[in-house]
C-alpha angles and dihedrals in degrees: 000000000000119000119229115008123170116251090230091056093048092049093049091051090050092050091050089054091046090054091050087050089052091052088051089053092050091050092044090053090052093044099051116092099185110087099218091050091047088053093048091052091046092053094048092044091053092048089053092047088054092049092044090055092054093046092051090054096051112126099221092194089067088060098052116299095194095038116106127206114234119217101002115179113263099223119167123206089257091058094058107025115079111250094212117079123228110239133174088267096053110115119241088242090058093045091052089047092052094050092046092049093052094045091048092051091050092049089051089050090051092046092050091053093045093057091059101042118115106197129064091231093055092046090049089055093049094041090058089049092050092048091049092054091046087054093048092048092050092048092049092050092047092048092045090051092051092046093054091051089056098043 
């Protein structure tokens, strides 16, 4: 844990990771051969793109420009971003596993920050990010389960 990080810095880091996750969805969509799996990844990726657009337009100053976040997790890119690349030979199960792993780690990051926020506006912002990640994780699990039944 790192003490005292600015909210703007934390949000910019999260956006950078979400952009990398978007790229992972794009590659997964291209790599999947099974039409149903491809559609699932496309749906999840589109939801992420919508949320990313909203996150990129957040006016941090409305959420406490001078407020600092105490004890923010000190995650590095290599802690969150899957080390394995998705290729055309990657199985759908492995693609779902990588997406689920990344989404779960981002949810943990947002949750850890949320626990240490001081203002209601900051908490509202990160509560919405945690809820979004919970939805994405649930969707991936549901789609993965359905895929496993089909294959």
